[in-house]
All heavy atoms as a GROMACS GRO file, in nm:
protein
  592
    1MET      N    1  -5.634   0.351  -5.434
    1MET     CA    2  -5.651   0.438  -5.320
    1MET      C    3  -5.562   0.388  -5.208
    1MET      O    4  -5.557   0.269  -5.179
    1MET     CB    5  -5.798   0.437  -5.278
    1MET     CG    6  -5.833   0.523  -5.161
    1MET     SD    7  -5.812   0.459  -4.993
    1MET     CE    8  -5.900   0.310  -4.989
    2ASN      N    9  -5.489   0.480  -5.149
    2ASN     CA   10  -5.405   0.449  -5.034
    2ASN      C   11  -5.425   0.555  -4.927
    2ASN      O   12  -5.453   0.671  -4.958
    2ASN     CB   13  -5.258   0.445  -5.074
    2ASN     CG   14  -5.224   0.323  -5.156
    2ASN    OD1   15  -5.257   0.212  -5.120
    2ASN    ND2   16  -5.161   0.346  -5.269
    3LYS      N   17  -5.408   0.513  -4.803
    3LYS     CA   18  -5.418   0.607  -4.692
    3LYS      C   19  -5.278   0.649  -4.651
    3LYS      O   20  -5.188   0.566  -4.636
    3LYS     CB   21  -5.490   0.544  -4.574
    3LYS     CG   22  -5.516   0.643  -4.463
    3LYS     CD   23  -5.607   0.589  -4.357
    3LYS     CE   24  -5.631   0.700  -4.256
    3LYS     NZ   25  -5.704   0.658  -4.141
    4TYR      N   26  -5.260   0.779  -4.636
    4TYR     CA   27  -5.133   0.837  -4.593
    4TYR      C   28  -5.164   0.926  -4.473
    4TYR      O   29  -5.218   1.036  -4.489
    4TYR     CB   30  -5.071   0.922  -4.704
    4TYR     CG   31  -5.031   0.842  -4.825
    4TYR    CD1   32  -5.122   0.815  -4.927
    4TYR    CD2   33  -4.902   0.791  -4.837
    4TYR    CE1   34  -5.085   0.742  -5.038
    4TYR    CE2   35  -4.864   0.718  -4.948
    4TYR     CZ   36  -4.957   0.694  -5.048
    4TYR     OH   37  -4.919   0.621  -5.158
    5GLY      N   38  -5.135   0.876  -4.356
    5GLY     CA   39  -5.168   0.952  -4.235
    5GLY      C   40  -5.318   0.970  -4.224
    5GLY      O   41  -5.392   0.872  -4.221
    6ASP      N   42  -5.362   1.096  -4.223
    6ASP     CA   43  -5.505   1.126  -4.209
    6ASP      C   44  -5.577   1.147  -4.342
    6ASP      O   45  -5.694   1.183  -4.342
    6ASP     CB   46  -5.522   1.252  -4.124
    6ASP     CG   47  -5.478   1.230  -3.980
    6ASP    OD1   48  -5.477   1.114  -3.934
    6ASP    OD2   49  -5.444   1.329  -3.913
    7VAL      N   50  -5.508   1.129  -4.455
    7VAL     CA   51  -5.570   1.155  -4.586
    7VAL      C   52  -5.566   1.030  -4.673
    7VAL      O   53  -5.490   0.936  -4.648
    7VAL     CB   54  -5.503   1.273  -4.659
    7VAL    CG1   55  -5.519   1.402  -4.580
    7VAL    CG2   56  -5.357   1.244  -4.691
    8TYR      N   57  -5.650   1.033  -4.776
    8TYR     CA   58  -5.659   0.925  -4.873
    8TYR      C   59  -5.618   0.981  -5.008
    8TYR      O   60  -5.657   1.093  -5.044
    8TYR     CB   61  -5.802   0.871  -4.881
    8TYR     CG   62  -5.849   0.814  -4.751
    8TYR    CD1   63  -5.900   0.895  -4.651
    8TYR    CD2   64  -5.842   0.676  -4.727
    8TYR    CE1   65  -5.944   0.842  -4.530
    8TYR    CE2   66  -5.884   0.623  -4.607
    8TYR     CZ   67  -5.935   0.706  -4.510
    8TYR     OH   68  -5.977   0.653  -4.390
    9VAL      N   69  -5.540   0.903  -5.085
    9VAL     CA   70  -5.492   0.951  -5.213
    9VAL      C   71  -5.527   0.850  -5.321
    9VAL      O   72  -5.498   0.730  -5.307
    9VAL     CB   73  -5.339   0.975  -5.211
    9VAL    CG1   74  -5.291   1.023  -5.347
    9VAL    CG2   75  -5.301   1.076  -5.103
   10THR      N   76  -5.588   0.897  -5.428
   10THR     CA   77  -5.613   0.815  -5.545
   10THR      C   78  -5.516   0.856  -5.655
   10THR      O   79  -5.472   0.971  -5.660
   10THR     CB   80  -5.757   0.830  -5.598
   10THR    OG1   81  -5.778   0.966  -5.638
   10THR    CG2   82  -5.860   0.792  -5.493
   11THR      N   83  -5.482   0.761  -5.741
   11THR     CA   84  -5.394   0.791  -5.854
   11THR      C   85  -5.456   0.742  -5.983
   11THR      O   86  -5.527   0.641  -5.984
   11THR     CB   87  -5.256   0.723  -5.837
   11THR    OG1   88  -5.274   0.582  -5.825
   11THR    CG2   89  -5.182   0.776  -5.714
   12CYS      N   90  -5.431   0.814  -6.089
   12CYS     CA   91  -5.481   0.778  -6.221
   12CYS      C   92  -5.369   0.801  -6.322
   12CYS      O   93  -5.318   0.913  -6.333
   12CYS     CB   94  -5.603   0.862  -6.255
   12CYS     SG   95  -5.672   0.824  -6.417
   13TYR      N   96  -5.330   0.697  -6.394
   13TYR     CA   97  -5.225   0.709  -6.494
   13TYR      C   98  -5.268   0.805  -6.604
   13TYR      O   99  -5.384   0.807  -6.645
   13TYR     CB  100  -5.192   0.572  -6.555
   13TYR     CG  101  -5.099   0.582  -6.672
   13TYR    CD1  102  -4.962   0.597  -6.651
   13TYR    CD2  103  -5.146   0.578  -6.802
   13TYR    CE1  104  -4.875   0.608  -6.758
   13TYR    CE2  105  -5.060   0.588  -6.909
   13TYR     CZ  106  -4.925   0.604  -6.887
   13TYR     OH  107  -4.839   0.615  -6.993
   14ASP      N  108  -5.175   0.886  -6.653
   14ASP     CA  109  -5.202   0.980  -6.761
   14ASP      C  110  -5.078   0.989  -6.848
   14ASP      O  111  -4.967   1.009  -6.797
   14ASP     CB  112  -5.237   1.117  -6.702
   14ASP     CG  113  -5.292   1.214  -6.804
   14ASP    OD1  114  -5.265   1.198  -6.925
   14ASP    OD2  115  -5.360   1.309  -6.763
   15ALA      N  116  -5.093   0.973  -6.978
   15ALA     CA  117  -4.980   0.979  -7.070
   15ALA      C  118  -4.965   1.116  -7.135
   15ALA      O  119  -4.879   1.134  -7.221
   15ALA     CB  120  -4.997   0.873  -7.179
   16PHE      N  121  -5.045   1.213  -7.093
   16PHE     CA  122  -5.046   1.343  -7.160
   16PHE      C  123  -5.040   1.460  -7.061
   16PHE      O  124  -5.112   1.558  -7.077
   16PHE     CB  125  -5.170   1.355  -7.248
   16PHE     CG  126  -5.180   1.245  -7.350
   16PHE    CD1  127  -5.266   1.138  -7.330
   16PHE    CD2  128  -5.101   1.246  -7.463
   16PHE    CE1  129  -5.275   1.035  -7.422
   16PHE    CE2  130  -5.109   1.144  -7.556
   16PHE     CZ  131  -5.196   1.037  -7.536
   17ILE      N  132  -4.953   1.451  -6.962
   17ILE     CA  133  -4.939   1.560  -6.865
   17ILE      C  134  -4.838   1.659  -6.921
   17ILE      O  135  -4.724   1.622  -6.949
   17ILE     CB  136  -4.893   1.507  -6.728
   17ILE    CG1  137  -4.994   1.404  -6.674
   17ILE    CG2  138  -4.875   1.622  -6.630
   17ILE    CD1  139  -4.947   1.331  -6.549
   18PRO      N  140  -4.875   1.785  -6.937
   18PRO     CA  141  -4.781   1.882  -6.994
   18PRO      C  142  -4.677   1.928  -6.893
   18PRO      O  143  -4.708   1.954  -6.777
   18PRO     CB  144  -4.871   1.997  -7.037
   18PRO     CG  145  -4.992   1.987  -6.949
   18PRO     CD  146  -5.008   1.842  -6.916
   19ARG      N  147  -4.553   1.935  -6.940
   19ARG     CA  148  -4.442   1.991  -6.862
   19ARG      C  149  -4.353   2.069  -6.958
   19ARG      O  150  -4.349   2.040  -7.077
   19ARG     CB  151  -4.359   1.882  -6.795
   19ARG     CG  152  -4.426   1.816  -6.675
   19ARG     CD  153  -4.438   1.914  -6.559
   19ARG     NE  154  -4.483   1.852  -6.437
   19ARG     CZ  155  -4.609   1.846  -6.398
   19ARG    NH1  156  -4.705   1.894  -6.473
   19ARG    NH2  157  -4.641   1.791  -6.284
   20GLU      N  158  -4.280   2.163  -6.904
   20GLU     CA  159  -4.186   2.240  -6.985
   20GLU      C  160  -4.048   2.177  -6.973
   20GLU      O  161  -3.997   2.157  -6.863
   20GLU     CB  162  -4.182   2.385  -6.936
   20GLU     CG  163  -4.105   2.477  -7.028
   20GLU     CD  164  -4.115   2.621  -6.985
   20GLU    OE1  165  -4.228   2.675  -6.985
   20GLU    OE2  166  -4.010   2.679  -6.951
   21ASN      N  167  -3.986   2.145  -7.090
   21ASN     CA  168  -3.853   2.084  -7.086
   21ASN      C  169  -3.745   2.191  -7.073
   21ASN      O  170  -3.774   2.310  -7.064
   21ASN     CB  171  -3.831   1.994  -7.207
   21ASN     CG  172  -3.827   2.069  -7.339
   21ASN    OD1  173  -3.813   2.191  -7.345
   21ASN    ND2  174  -3.842   1.994  -7.448
   22ASP      N  175  -3.618   2.148  -7.072
   22ASP     CA  176  -3.506   2.240  -7.054
   22ASP      C  177  -3.498   2.345  -7.165
   22ASP      O  178  -3.443   2.453  -7.143
   22ASP     CB  179  -3.375   2.163  -7.046
   22ASP     CG  180  -3.365   2.078  -6.920
   22ASP    OD1  181  -3.434   2.112  -6.821
   22ASP    OD2  182  -3.290   1.980  -6.921
   23ALA      N  183  -3.550   2.313  -7.282
   23ALA     CA  184  -3.548   2.406  -7.395
   23ALA      C  185  -3.665   2.504  -7.391
   23ALA      O  186  -3.680   2.588  -7.479
   23ALA     CB  187  -3.548   2.329  -7.527
   24GLY      N  188  -3.750   2.491  -7.290
   24GLY     CA  189  -3.865   2.580  -7.277
   24GLY      C  190  -3.986   2.539  -7.358
   24GLY      O  191  -4.082   2.615  -7.369
   25LYS      N  192  -3.983   2.420  -7.415
   25LYS     CA  193  -4.097   2.370  -7.494
   25LYS      C  194  -4.187   2.284  -7.408
   25LYS      O  195  -4.140   2.211  -7.320
   25LYS     CB  196  -4.048   2.289  -7.613
   25LYS     CG  197  -3.977   2.370  -7.717
   25LYS     CD  198  -3.962   2.290  -7.843
   25LYS     CE  199  -3.915   2.383  -7.953
   25LYS     NZ  200  -3.964   2.341  -8.081
   26THR      N  201  -4.315   2.292  -7.434
   26THR     CA  202  -4.411   2.207  -7.364
   26THR      C  203  -4.408   2.068  -7.425
   26THR      O  204  -4.418   2.053  -7.547
   26THR     CB  205  -4.552   2.266  -7.372
   26THR    OG1  206  -4.552   2.394  -7.309
   26THR    CG2  207  -4.653   2.176  -7.303
   27VAL      N  208  -4.389   1.969  -7.340
   27VAL     CA  209  -4.389   1.829  -7.383
   27VAL      C  210  -4.495   1.754  -7.304
   27VAL      O  211  -4.529   1.793  -7.192
   27VAL     CB  212  -4.250   1.764  -7.363
   27VAL    CG1  213  -4.148   1.825  -7.457
   27VAL    CG2  214  -4.203   1.776  -7.220
   28LEU      N  215  -4.549   1.649  -7.364
   28LEU     CA  216  -4.649   1.566  -7.296
   28LEU      C  217  -4.578   1.446  -7.237
   28LEU      O  218  -4.504   1.376  -7.307
   28LEU     CB  219  -4.759   1.524  -7.392
   28LEU     CG  220  -4.839   1.641  -7.452
   28LEU    CD1  221  -4.943   1.590  -7.550
   28LEU    CD2  222  -4.904   1.723  -7.342
   29CYS      N  223  -4.601   1.421  -7.110
   29CYS     CA  224  -4.526   1.320  -7.036
   29CYS      C  225  -4.618   1.220  -6.969
   29CYS      O  226  -4.736   1.247  -6.944
   29CYS     CB  227  -4.442   1.388  -6.928
   29CYS     SG  228  -4.334   1.516  -6.989
   30GLU      N  229  -4.560   1.105  -6.933
   30GLU     CA  230  -4.630   1.003  -6.856
   30GLU      C  231  -4.620   1.031  -6.707
   30GLU      O  232  -4.519   1.083  -6.660
   30GLU     CB  233  -4.568   0.866  -6.880
   30GLU     CG  234  -4.591   0.808  -7.015
   30GLU     CD  235  -4.531   0.668  -7.021
   30GLU    OE1  236  -4.407   0.659  -7.030
   30GLU    OE2  237  -4.609   0.571  -7.016
   31GLY      N  238  -4.724   0.998  -6.637
   31GLY     CA  239  -4.721   1.014  -6.493
   31GLY      C  240  -4.855   0.978  -6.432
   31GLY      O  241  -4.934   0.905  -6.490
   32TYR      N  242  -4.878   1.034  -6.315
   32TYR     CA  243  -5.001   1.007  -6.242
   32TYR      C  244  -5.065   1.135  -6.193
   32TYR      O  245  -4.998   1.224  -6.141
   32TYR     CB  246  -4.974   0.916  -6.122
   32TYR     CG  247  -4.951   0.774  -6.163
   32TYR    CD1  248  -4.823   0.729  -6.193
   32TYR    CD2  249  -5.057   0.685  -6.175
   32TYR    CE1  250  -4.801   0.598  -6.234
   32TYR    CE2  251  -5.036   0.554  -6.215
   32TYR     CZ  252  -4.909   0.512  -6.244
   32TYR     OH  253  -4.889   0.382  -6.285
   33TYR      N  254  -5.196   1.144  -6.212
   33TYR     CA  255  -5.277   1.251  -6.155
   33TYR      C  256  -5.323   1.199  -6.020
   33TYR      O  257  -5.379   1.089  -6.011
   33TYR     CB  258  -5.396   1.282  -6.247
   33TYR     CG  259  -5.490   1.384  -6.191
   33TYR    CD1  260  -5.453   1.518  -6.181
   33TYR    CD2  261  -5.617   1.348  -6.148
   33TYR    CE1  262  -5.541   1.613  -6.129
   33TYR    CE2  263  -5.705   1.441  -6.097
   33TYR     CZ  264  -5.666   1.574  -6.088
   33TYR     OH  265  -5.752   1.667  -6.036
   34CYS      N  266  -5.296   1.273  -5.915
   34CYS     CA  267  -5.326   1.230  -5.778
   34CYS      C  268  -5.428   1.324  -5.715
   34CYS      O  269  -5.417   1.446  -5.728
   34CYS     CB  270  -5.199   1.230  -5.694
   34CYS     SG  271  -5.065   1.133  -5.763
   35GLN      N  272  -5.526   1.267  -5.648
   35GLN     CA  273  -5.627   1.345  -5.577
   35GLN      C  274  -5.620   1.308  -5.429
   35GLN      O  275  -5.613   1.190  -5.394
   35GLN     CB  276  -5.766   1.316  -5.631
   35GLN     CG  277  -5.784   1.367  -5.774
   35GLN     CD  278  -5.917   1.325  -5.830
   35GLN    OE1  279  -5.934   1.212  -5.872
   35GLN    NE2  280  -6.012   1.418  -5.830
   36VAL      N  281  -5.623   1.411  -5.344
   36VAL     CA  282  -5.614   1.393  -5.199
   36VAL      C  283  -5.750   1.421  -5.137
   36VAL      O  284  -5.810   1.526  -5.164
   36VAL     CB  285  -5.508   1.488  -5.139
   36VAL    CG1  286  -5.493   1.463  -4.989
   36VAL    CG2  287  -5.373   1.472  -5.210
   37TYR      N  288  -5.796   1.329  -5.055
   37TYR     CA  289  -5.927   1.342  -4.990
   37TYR      C  290  -5.911   1.334  -4.839
   37TYR      O  291  -5.824   1.263  -4.789
   37TYR     CB  292  -6.020   1.228  -5.034
   37TYR     CG  293  -6.055   1.232  -5.180
   37TYR    CD1  294  -5.975   1.169  -5.274
   37TYR    CD2  295  -6.168   1.299  -5.225
   37TYR    CE1  296  -6.006   1.172  -5.409
   37TYR    CE2  297  -6.201   1.303  -5.360
   37TYR     CZ  298  -6.120   1.239  -5.450
   37TYR     OH  299  -6.152   1.243  -5.583
   38SER      N  300  -5.998   1.403  -4.770
   38SER     CA  301  -5.995   1.398  -4.623
   38SER      C  302  -6.077   1.282  -4.569
   38SER      O  303  -6.070   1.253  -4.450
   38SER     CB  304  -6.048   1.530  -4.565
   38SER     OG  305  -6.185   1.546  -4.598
   39ASP      N  306  -6.153   1.216  -4.656
   39ASP     CA  307  -6.241   1.108  -4.611
   39ASP      C  308  -6.228   0.986  -4.702
   39ASP      O  309  -6.195   0.997  -4.819
   39ASP     CB  310  -6.386   1.155  -4.609
   39ASP     CG  311  -6.436   1.191  -4.748
   39ASP    OD1  312  -6.373   1.278  -4.812
   39ASP    OD2  313  -6.534   1.132  -4.794
   40GLY      N  314  -6.255   0.870  -4.648
   40GLY     CA  315  -6.248   0.745  -4.722
   40GLY      C  316  -6.360   0.723  -4.821
   40GLY      O  317  -6.355   0.630  -4.901
   41ASN      N  318  -6.461   0.809  -4.818
   41ASN     CA  319  -6.571   0.800  -4.915
   41ASN      C  320  -6.544   0.884  -5.040
   41ASN      O  321  -6.626   0.887  -5.130
   41ASN     CB  322  -6.702   0.846  -4.851
   41ASN     CG  323  -6.746   0.754  -4.740
   41ASN    OD1  324  -6.726   0.633  -4.747
   41ASN    ND2  325  -6.805   0.810  -4.636
   42PHE      N  326  -6.433   0.954  -5.041
   42PHE     CA  327  -6.391   1.037  -5.155
   42PHE      C  328  -6.492   1.145  -5.190
   42PHE      O  329  -6.518   1.172  -5.305
   42PHE     CB  330  -6.360   0.950  -5.277
   42PHE     CG  331  -6.268   0.837  -5.243
   42PHE    CD1  332  -6.314   0.708  -5.232
   42PHE    CD2  333  -6.134   0.861  -5.218
   42PHE    CE1  334  -6.231   0.604  -5.199
   42PHE    CE2  335  -6.048   0.758  -5.184
   42PHE     CZ  336  -6.097   0.628  -5.174
   43GLU      N  337  -6.547   1.207  -5.088
   43GLU     CA  338  -6.644   1.314  -5.108
   43GLU      C  339  -6.583   1.452  -5.087
   43GLU      O  340  -6.636   1.551  -5.135
   43GLU     CB  341  -6.763   1.294  -5.014
   43GLU     CG  342  -6.842   1.169  -5.044
   43GLU     CD  343  -6.952   1.143  -4.944
   43GLU    OE1  344  -6.962   1.215  -4.843
   43GLU    OE2  345  -7.029   1.048  -4.967
   44ASN      N  346  -6.470   1.460  -5.016
   44ASN     CA  347  -6.412   1.589  -4.984
   44ASN      C  348  -6.268   1.598  -5.035
   44ASN      O  349  -6.173   1.569  -4.963
   44ASN     CB  350  -6.416   1.614  -4.833
   44ASN     CG  351  -6.372   1.755  -4.799
   44ASN    OD1  352  -6.396   1.848  -4.873
   44ASN    ND2  353  -6.306   1.770  -4.685
   45GLU      N  354  -6.254   1.636  -5.164
   45GLU     CA  355  -6.120   1.652  -5.221
   45GLU      C  356  -6.057   1.778  -5.164
   45GLU      O  357  -6.116   1.886  -5.170
   45GLU     CB  358  -6.127   1.662  -5.373
   45GLU     CG  359  -5.990   1.674  -5.437
   45GLU     CD  360  -5.995   1.682  -5.589
   45GLU    OE1  361  -6.100   1.651  -5.649
   45GLU    OE2  362  -5.893   1.721  -5.647
   46ILE      N  363  -5.937   1.764  -5.110
   46ILE     CA  364  -5.871   1.879  -5.049
   46ILE      C  365  -5.748   1.925  -5.127
   46ILE      O  366  -5.696   2.034  -5.102
   46ILE     CB  367  -5.833   1.852  -4.902
   46ILE    CG1  368  -5.744   1.728  -4.889
   46ILE    CG2  369  -5.960   1.838  -4.817
   46ILE    CD1  370  -5.693   1.702  -4.749
   47ASP      N  371  -5.702   1.845  -5.222
   47ASP     CA  372  -5.586   1.883  -5.303
   47ASP      C  373  -5.575   1.788  -5.421
   47ASP      O  374  -5.637   1.680  -5.422
   47ASP     CB  375  -5.459   1.874  -5.217
   47ASP     CG  376  -5.339   1.949  -5.274
   47ASP    OD1  377  -5.355   2.016  -5.378
   47ASP    OD2  378  -5.231   1.942  -5.214
   48ASN      N  379  -5.497   1.827  -5.521
   48ASN     CA  380  -5.462   1.739  -5.630
   48ASN      C  381  -5.328   1.783  -5.687
   48ASN      O  382  -5.290   1.899  -5.674
   48ASN     CB  383  -5.572   1.733  -5.737
   48ASN     CG  384  -5.597   1.866  -5.801
   48ASN    OD1  385  -5.515   1.919  -5.875
   48ASN    ND2  386  -5.714   1.923  -5.772
   49PHE      N  387  -5.258   1.690  -5.748
   49PHE     CA  388  -5.126   1.718  -5.804
   49PHE      C  389  -5.088   1.608  -5.902
   49PHE      O  390  -5.153   1.504  -5.906
   49PHE     CB  391  -5.020   1.728  -5.691
   49PHE     CG  392  -5.006   1.603  -5.609
   49PHE    CD1  393  -4.907   1.511  -5.638
   49PHE    CD2  394  -5.090   1.578  -5.502
   49PHE    CE1  395  -4.893   1.395  -5.561
   49PHE    CE2  396  -5.077   1.464  -5.424
   49PHE     CZ  397  -4.977   1.372  -5.454
   50CYS      N  398  -4.983   1.633  -5.978
   50CYS     CA  399  -4.934   1.533  -6.073
   50CYS      C  400  -4.791   1.495  -6.038
   50CYS      O  401  -4.712   1.578  -5.994
   50CYS     CB  402  -4.937   1.588  -6.216
   50CYS     SG  403  -5.103   1.610  -6.280
   51LEU      N  404  -4.760   1.370  -6.058
   51LEU     CA  405  -4.624   1.318  -6.047
   51LEU      C  406  -4.584   1.271  -6.186
   51LEU      O  407  -4.645   1.180  -6.241
   51LEU     CB  408  -4.618   1.201  -5.949
   51LEU     CG  409  -4.652   1.232  -5.804
   51LEU    CD1  410  -4.657   1.102  -5.723
   51LEU    CD2  411  -4.552   1.328  -5.744
   52VAL      N  412  -4.484   1.336  -6.245
   52VAL     CA  413  -4.447   1.310  -6.384
   52VAL      C  414  -4.308   1.248  -6.391
   52VAL      O  415  -4.213   1.296  -6.329
   52VAL     CB  416  -4.452   1.442  -6.465
   52VAL    CG1  417  -4.407   1.420  -6.607
   52VAL    CG2  418  -4.594   1.497  -6.463
   53LYS      N  419  -4.298   1.140  -6.470
   53LYS     CA  420  -4.172   1.072  -6.493
   53LYS      C  421  -4.072   1.169  -6.555
   53LYS      O  422  -4.102   1.237  -6.653
   53LYS     CB  423  -4.194   0.953  -6.586
   53LYS     CG  424  -4.070   0.874  -6.619
   53LYS     CD  425  -4.105   0.761  -6.713
   53LYS     CE  426  -3.981   0.698  -6.771
   53LYS     NZ  427  -4.016   0.598  -6.873
   54GLY      N  428  -3.955   1.177  -6.495
   54GLY     CA  429  -3.851   1.267  -6.543
   54GLY      C  430  -3.856   1.405  -6.483
   54GLY      O  431  -3.768   1.487  -6.507
   55PHE      N  432  -3.959   1.432  -6.404
   55PHE     CA  433  -3.972   1.562  -6.337
   55PHE      C  434  -3.982   1.539  -6.187
   55PHE      O  435  -3.885   1.552  -6.116
   55PHE     CB  436  -4.092   1.641  -6.391
   55PHE     CG  437  -4.070   1.689  -6.532
   55PHE    CD1  438  -4.096   1.606  -6.640
   55PHE    CD2  439  -4.021   1.816  -6.557
   55PHE    CE1  440  -4.074   1.650  -6.770
   55PHE    CE2  441  -3.999   1.861  -6.685
   55PHE     CZ  442  -4.025   1.777  -6.792
   56GLU      N  443  -4.100   1.502  -6.137
   56GLU     CA  444  -4.117   1.480  -5.994
   56GLU      C  445  -4.073   1.340  -5.950
   56GLU      O  446  -4.041   1.318  -5.833
   56GLU     CB  447  -4.263   1.502  -5.951
   56GLU     CG  448  -4.310   1.644  -5.964
   56GLU     CD  449  -4.360   1.681  -6.104
   56GLU    OE1  450  -4.382   1.590  -6.187
   56GLU    OE2  451  -4.375   1.801  -6.128
   57ILE      N  452  -4.077   1.244  -6.042
   57ILE     CA  453  -4.038   1.106  -6.011
   57ILE      C  454  -3.947   1.052  -6.122
   57ILE      O  455  -3.951   1.101  -6.235
   57ILE     CB  456  -4.161   1.014  -5.992
   57ILE    CG1  457  -4.255   1.020  -6.113
   57ILE    CG2  458  -4.236   1.049  -5.864
   57ILE    CD1  459  -4.374   0.926  -6.106
   58THR      N  460  -3.867   0.951  -6.088
   58THR     CA  461  -3.772   0.897  -6.184
   58THR      C  462  -3.830   0.789  -6.274
   58THR      O  463  -3.783   0.770  -6.386
   58THR     CB  464  -3.649   0.838  -6.112
   58THR    OG1  465  -3.693   0.739  -6.019
   58THR    CG2  466  -3.573   0.947  -6.039
   59ASP      N  467  -3.930   0.717  -6.226
   59ASP     CA  468  -3.993   0.611  -6.304
   59ASP      C  469  -4.137   0.594  -6.258
   59ASP      O  470  -4.182   0.663  -6.167
   59ASP     CB  471  -3.914   0.480  -6.296
   59ASP     CG  472  -3.904   0.427  -6.153
   59ASP    OD1  473  -4.008   0.387  -6.098
   59ASP    OD2  474  -3.792   0.426  -6.098
   60LEU      N  475  -4.208   0.502  -6.320
   60LEU     CA  476  -4.351   0.484  -6.289
   60LEU      C  477  -4.379   0.365  -6.199
   60LEU      O  478  -4.494   0.321  -6.187
   60LEU     CB  479  -4.429   0.470  -6.420
   60LEU     CG  480  -4.421   0.590  -6.514
   60LEU    CD1  481  -4.495   0.560  -6.644
   60LEU    CD2  482  -4.476   0.715  -6.448
   61SER      N  483  -4.278   0.313  -6.131
   61SER     CA  484  -4.299   0.198  -6.042
   61SER      C  485  -4.385   0.238  -5.923
   61SER      O  486  -4.390   0.355  -5.883
   61SER     CB  487  -4.165   0.143  -5.992
   61SER     OG  488  -4.103   0.235  -5.905
   62GLU      N  489  -4.452   0.140  -5.865
   62GLU     CA  490  -4.537   0.167  -5.749
   62GLU      C  491  -4.457   0.228  -5.634
   62GLU      O  492  -4.504   0.319  -5.566
   62GLU     CB  493  -4.605   0.038  -5.701
   62GLU     CG  494  -4.717  -0.008  -5.791
   62GLU     CD  495  -4.788  -0.130  -5.735
   62GLU    OE1  496  -4.804  -0.138  -5.612
   62GLU    OE2  497  -4.826  -0.216  -5.815
   63GLU      N  498  -4.336   0.178  -5.615
   63GLU     CA  499  -4.252   0.228  -5.506
   63GLU      C  500  -4.216   0.375  -5.526
   63GLU      O  501  -4.218   0.454  -5.431
   63GLU     CB  502  -4.123   0.145  -5.496
   63GLU     CG  503  -4.147   0.000  -5.456
   63GLU     CD  504  -4.186  -0.090  -5.574
   63GLU    OE1  505  -4.171  -0.047  -5.692
   63GLU    OE2  506  -4.235  -0.201  -5.550
   64THR      N  507  -4.182   0.412  -5.648
   64THR     CA  508  -4.144   0.550  -5.677
   64THR      C  509  -4.264   0.643  -5.666
   64THR      O  510  -4.252   0.753  -5.612
   64THR     CB  511  -4.082   0.561  -5.817
   64THR    OG1  512  -3.967   0.474  -5.822
   64THR    CG2  513  -4.038   0.702  -5.849
   65VAL      N  514  -4.380   0.600  -5.715
   65VAL     CA  515  -4.501   0.681  -5.704
   65VAL      C  516  -4.538   0.700  -5.557
   65VAL      O  517  -4.570   0.810  -5.513
   65VAL     CB  518  -4.617   0.620  -5.785
   65VAL    CG1  519  -4.748   0.694  -5.759
   65VAL    CG2  520  -4.583   0.621  -5.934
   66ASP      N  521  -4.530   0.593  -5.479
   66ASP     CA  522  -4.558   0.602  -5.336
   66ASP      C  523  -4.463   0.701  -5.268
   66ASP      O  524  -4.507   0.785  -5.189
   66ASP     CB  525  -4.545   0.463  -5.272
   66ASP     CG  526  -4.575   0.465  -5.123
   66ASP    OD1  527  -4.690   0.493  -5.086
   66ASP    OD2  528  -4.482   0.439  -5.045
   67ALA      N  529  -4.336   0.694  -5.300
   67ALA     CA  530  -4.238   0.787  -5.242
   67ALA      C  531  -4.267   0.930  -5.287
   67ALA      O  532  -4.254   1.025  -5.207
   67ALA     CB  533  -4.096   0.747  -5.282
   68GLY      N  534  -4.309   0.948  -5.411
   68GLY     CA  535  -4.344   1.081  -5.461
   68GLY      C  536  -4.464   1.140  -5.389
   68GLY      O  537  -4.468   1.259  -5.357
   69ILE      N  538  -4.563   1.056  -5.364
   69ILE     CA  539  -4.682   1.101  -5.290
   69ILE      C  540  -4.642   1.142  -5.149
   69ILE      O  541  -4.680   1.249  -5.101
   69ILE     CB  542  -4.790   0.991  -5.287
   69ILE    CG1  543  -4.848   0.970  -5.427
   69ILE    CG2  544  -4.900   1.027  -5.187
   69ILE    CD1  545  -4.935   0.847  -5.441
   70ARG      N  546  -4.564   1.058  -5.083
   70ARG     CA  547  -4.521   1.089  -4.946
   70ARG      C  548  -4.440   1.219  -4.942
   70ARG      O  549  -4.459   1.303  -4.853
   70ARG     CB  550  -4.440   0.973  -4.889
   70ARG     CG  551  -4.524   0.851  -4.861
   70ARG     CD  552  -4.440   0.736  -4.805
   70ARG     NE  553  -4.518   0.614  -4.800
   70ARG     CZ  554  -4.609   0.586  -4.707
   70ARG    NH1  555  -4.632   0.673  -4.611
   70ARG    NH2  556  -4.676   0.473  -4.710
   71ALA      N  557  -4.352   1.240  -5.039
   71ALA     CA  558  -4.272   1.361  -5.045
   71ALA      C  559  -4.362   1.483  -5.066
   71ALA      O  560  -4.342   1.588  -5.001
   71ALA     CB  561  -4.168   1.353  -5.156
   72TYR      N  562  -4.460   1.471  -5.154
   72TYR     CA  563  -4.552   1.584  -5.179
   72TYR      C  564  -4.631   1.618  -5.053
   72TYR      O  565  -4.643   1.735  -5.018
   72TYR     CB  566  -4.647   1.550  -5.294
   72TYR     CG  567  -4.746   1.661  -5.319
   72TYR    CD1  568  -4.714   1.768  -5.403
   72TYR    CD2  569  -4.871   1.662  -5.258
   72TYR    CE1  570  -4.802   1.871  -5.425
   72TYR    CE2  571  -4.960   1.766  -5.279
   72TYR     CZ  572  -4.926   1.870  -5.362
   72TYR     OH  573  -5.014   1.973  -5.382
   73LEU      N  574  -4.682   1.516  -4.986
   73LEU     CA  575  -4.765   1.540  -4.868
   73LEU      C  576  -4.685   1.598  -4.751
   73LEU      O  577  -4.739   1.670  -4.668
   73LEU     CB  578  -4.834   1.411  -4.824
   73LEU     CG  579  -4.939   1.356  -4.922
   73LEU    CD1  580  -4.989   1.221  -4.874
   73LEU    CD2  581  -5.054   1.454  -4.940
   74CYS      N  582  -4.556   1.568  -4.746
   74CYS     CA  583  -4.472   1.618  -4.637
   74CYS      C  584  -4.415   1.757  -4.665
   74CYS      O  585  -4.362   1.820  -4.574
   74CYS     CB  586  -4.357   1.521  -4.611
   74CYS     SG  587  -4.414   1.366  -4.537
   75ALA      N  588  -4.425   1.802  -4.787
   75ALA     CA  589  -4.367   1.933  -4.824
   75ALA      C  590  -4.451   2.047  -4.773
   75ALA      O  591  -4.562   2.042  -4.739
   75ALA     CB  592  -4.354   1.942  -4.976
   0.00000   0.00000   0.00000
């Protein structure tokens, strides 16, 4: 769990996030399922999203995931 401005974000690794590749086929990818909460008690989920290696992020490092979360929240 990390705090980003006024929200809290949890991440959970997932090796089976579906994405469509360039050939139009669904592939299962590694990445993180992220949940956004308005409170530190994690009672009020306000959003969720996935960051997938090779799609939204380039690798699974903490720095890259953190940058991906910040980019998503600022969009």
